[in-house]
C-alpha positions as CSV (number, residue, x, y, z in Angstrom):
1,M,0.0,0.0,0.0
2,R,1.4,3.4,-1.0
3,E,2.2,5.6,2.0
4,I,0.6,9.0,2.1
5,L,2.8,11.1,4.3
6,G,0.2,13.7,5.2
7,R,-2.0,10.9,6.6
8,R,0.9,9.3,8.3
9,R,1.6,12.6,10.2
10,R,-2.1,12.7,11.2
11,L,-2.2,9.2,12.5
12,L,1.1,9.5,14.5
13,S,0.8,13.2,15.3
14,K,1.3,14.5,18.9
15,R,-0.1,17.5,20.7
16,G,2.0,20.5,21.7
17,D,2.7,18.9,25.1
18,G,4.2,15.8,23.4
19,R,1.3,13.5,24.1
20,P,-0.4,11.5,21.3
21,D,-3.3,13.2,19.5
22,V,-6.0,10.7,20.4
23,I,-8.8,12.5,18.6
24,S,-6.9,12.5,15.3
25,A,-6.2,8.8,15.6
26,A,-9.9,8.1,16.4
27,L,-11.0,10.1,13.3
28,T,-8.6,8.3,11.1
29,F,-9.9,4.9,12.3
30,A,-13.5,5.9,11.9
31,T,-13.6,8.1,8.8
32,E,-10.7,6.9,6.6
33,W,-10.6,3.2,7.6
34,Q,-14.3,2.8,8.4
35,W,-13.6,1.1,11.7
36,P,-16.5,1.6,14.2
37,V,-15.1,3.1,17.4
38,L,-16.3,4.4,20.7
39,P,-14.6,5.8,23.8
40,G,-13.7,3.5,26.7
41,V,-13.8,4.1,30.4
42,T,-10.8,6.2,31.6
43,A,-8.7,4.9,34.4
44,D,-9.3,6.1,37.9
45,P,-7.2,9.3,38.4
46,Q,-6.6,8.1,42.0
47,G,-5.0,5.0,40.8
48,R,-4.0,4.1,37.2
49,S,-4.4,0.4,37.9
50,R,-8.1,1.0,38.9
51,C,-10.9,1.5,36.5
52,G,-13.2,4.5,36.4
53,C,-16.3,2.2,36.2
54,P,-18.3,1.2,39.3
55,D,-16.7,-2.3,39.5
56,P,-13.9,-2.2,42.0
57,E,-12.6,-5.5,40.7
58,C,-12.6,-4.6,37.0
59,S,-10.2,-6.8,35.2
60,V,-9.6,-4.5,32.2
61,P,-9.3,-1.0,33.9
62,G,-9.8,1.9,31.5
63,A,-10.1,-0.4,28.5
64,H,-13.7,-1.4,28.1
65,P,-17.0,0.3,27.1
66,F,-19.3,1.6,29.7
67,D,-21.2,4.8,28.7
68,P,-21.9,4.7,25.9
69,G,-22.2,0.9,25.4
70,L,-20.6,-1.1,22.7
71,L,-23.6,-0.9,20.4
72,A,-22.9,2.9,20.1
73,A,-19.7,2.3,18.1
74,T,-19.8,4.3,14.9
75,T,-17.8,5.7,12.0
76,D,-19.7,9.0,12.1
77,E,-17.2,11.9,12.1
78,R,-19.4,14.3,14.1
79,M,-20.1,11.7,16.8
80,V,-16.4,10.7,17.1
81,R,-15.3,14.3,17.2
82,W,-17.8,15.2,19.9
83,W,-16.9,12.2,22.0
84,W,-13.1,12.9,22.1
85,T,-13.6,16.7,22.3
86,N,-15.5,16.1,25.6
87,R,-13.4,13.1,26.7
88,P,-9.9,13.7,25.3
89,A,-8.2,11.1,27.6
90,A,-10.7,8.3,26.8
91,P,-9.2,5.1,25.2
92,I,-10.2,4.4,21.6
93,L,-12.1,1.1,21.4
94,L,-12.6,-0.8,18.2
95,A,-15.9,-2.8,17.9
96,T,-14.5,-5.9,16.3
97,G,-16.3,-8.0,13.7
98,G,-18.9,-7.1,11.1
99,H,-17.0,-5.1,8.5
100,A,-14.2,-4.3,11.0
101,P,-11.2,-6.4,11.7
102,C,-11.3,-9.1,14.3
103,A,-8.2,-10.1,16.4
104,V,-6.3,-12.9,18.1
105,S,-4.6,-11.9,21.3
106,L,-2.1,-13.7,23.5
107,P,0.5,-12.9,26.3
108,A,3.2,-10.6,25.1
109,L,6.2,-13.0,25.4
110,A,4.4,-15.8,23.5
111,A,3.2,-13.2,20.9
112,A,6.7,-12.0,20.2
113,R,7.8,-15.6,19.7
114,A,4.8,-16.3,17.5
115,L,5.6,-13.3,15.3
116,D,9.2,-14.5,14.9
117,V,7.9,-17.9,13.7
118,L,5.4,-16.3,11.3
119,D,8.1,-14.0,9.9
120,R,10.5,-17.0,9.3
121,R,7.7,-18.8,7.5
122,G,7.2,-15.8,5.2
123,M,3.7,-15.1,6.5
124,R,2.4,-11.6,5.6
125,L,1.0,-10.0,8.8
126,G,-1.2,-7.0,9.3
127,P,-1.1,-4.6,12.2
128,V,-0.2,-5.9,15.6
129,I,-1.4,-4.0,18.8
130,A,0.6,-4.2,22.0
131,S,-0.1,-3.5,25.6
132,P,2.4,-4.3,28.4
133,A,0.8,-7.7,29.0
134,R,-0.8,-8.8,25.7
135,W,-0.4,-8.4,22.0
136,A,-3.2,-8.7,19.4
137,L,-2.9,-9.7,15.8
138,L,-5.6,-8.1,13.6
139,V,-7.2,-10.5,11.2
140,K,-10.1,-10.5,8.8
141,P,-13.7,-10.9,10.2
142,Y,-14.6,-14.4,11.0
143,S,-17.8,-16.2,12.0
144,L,-18.4,-18.3,15.1
145,E,-18.8,-21.3,12.9
146,Q,-15.5,-20.7,11.2
147,L,-13.7,-20.2,14.5
148,G,-15.3,-23.3,16.0
149,E,-14.0,-25.4,13.1
150,L,-10.5,-24.0,13.6
151,L,-10.4,-24.7,17.3
152,Y,-12.0,-28.2,16.9
153,A,-9.0,-29.1,14.7
154,Q,-6.6,-28.3,17.5
155,D,-5.5,-31.0,20.0
156,F,-5.3,-28.3,22.8
157,V,-6.3,-24.7,23.0
158,P,-4.4,-22.7,25.7
159,G,-6.7,-20.7,28.0
160,S,-4.6,-17.6,27.5
161,L,-5.5,-17.4,23.8
162,R,-8.4,-14.9,23.2
163,F,-10.5,-14.2,20.2
164,H,-12.0,-10.8,19.6
165,G,-14.8,-11.3,17.1
166,E,-18.4,-10.1,16.5
167,G,-19.6,-8.4,19.6
168,G,-16.1,-7.9,21.0
169,Y,-13.8,-4.9,21.4
170,L,-10.1,-4.0,21.5
171,A,-8.3,-0.9,22.6
172,L,-6.4,0.9,19.8
173,P,-3.3,3.1,19.9
174,P,-2.5,5.6,21.2
175,S,-4.8,4.9,24.1
176,E,-3.7,5.0,27.7
177,T,-5.4,2.4,30.0
178,G,-5.1,1.2,33.5
179,Q,-2.9,-1.6,32.2
180,G,-0.5,0.8,30.5
181,P,-0.1,2.4,27.0
182,I,-1.5,0.8,23.9
183,T,1.0,1.0,21.0
184,W,1.6,-0.5,17.6
185,E,4.1,-3.4,17.6
186,R,3.5,-3.7,13.9
187,A,2.2,-0.3,12.7
188,P,-0.2,-0.1,9.7
189,L,0.9,1.9,6.6
190,P,-1.5,4.8,6.4
191,G,-3.6,5.1,3.3
192,S,-7.1,5.9,2.0
193,A,-8.5,2.5,2.9
194,S,-8.2,0.3,6.0
195,P,-5.0,-1.7,6.4
196,W,-4.7,-5.2,5.0
197,V,-5.1,-8.0,7.5
198,P,-4.7,-11.8,7.0
199,D,-7.3,-14.6,7.4
200,V,-7.5,-16.0,11.0
201,E,-6.6,-19.4,9.6
202,A,-3.2,-18.1,8.7
203,V,-2.2,-17.4,12.3
204,V,-4.2,-19.8,14.6
205,D,-1.9,-22.8,14.2
206,T,1.2,-20.8,15.0
207,V,-0.1,-19.0,18.0
208,V,-1.6,-22.2,19.5
209,E,1.7,-24.0,18.9
210,T,3.8,-21.2,20.4
211,L,1.5,-20.9,23.5
212,T,1.7,-24.7,24.0
213,R,5.5,-24.7,23.8
214,T,5.9,-21.8,26.2
215,G,3.5,-23.2,28.7
216,V,1.4,-20.1,28.9
217,S,-2.0,-21.8,29.2
218,A,-3.7,-20.1,32.1
219,P,-5.7,-17.0,31.4
220,E,-3.8,-13.8,31.8
221,L,-4.9,-10.2,31.9
């Protein structure tokens, strides 16, 4: 995909204080890439590891929908601009599935090893999102039936492997959450259309194999 430098500056631009320009990124995702987004709950200012939602035991602090709910995700420029004008620190959440990408996520260490294996095999990958604890590989939308067949073919599916499909969500860069910053491990090349992503079949065998070998089978946050 041909890079368009003006759009690259927009996606990666920072504010005058050096912080990432979240609203510009949200507008790029929604209007140029047609990814439905919505603001997530911000982390509790009294403790970054705590969530701003009413649940004191929230397992994904500052990285989930609350008000508005997930069904409000949109590509409408006016709505996206209004949300982040009023809530500039809110994380950007992608509503996965439908016409938007889905994702496969796994613990960061295992994910780094899986990417090395996929690179050695010559597999073309799309964008990869990183948090301090987990990385997510963006893939084409898939159905529950398709996913079920893929998992049924596996001898063992580690519990730390997660699938973000229809009805799911994922925090996008440059969000700040209670679990730390969300960044691009493999950044997309900006352009007039949404970035290319592989089929889920192309990555499932490798990530399952890597998780099994590394012994990361218990669920992790």
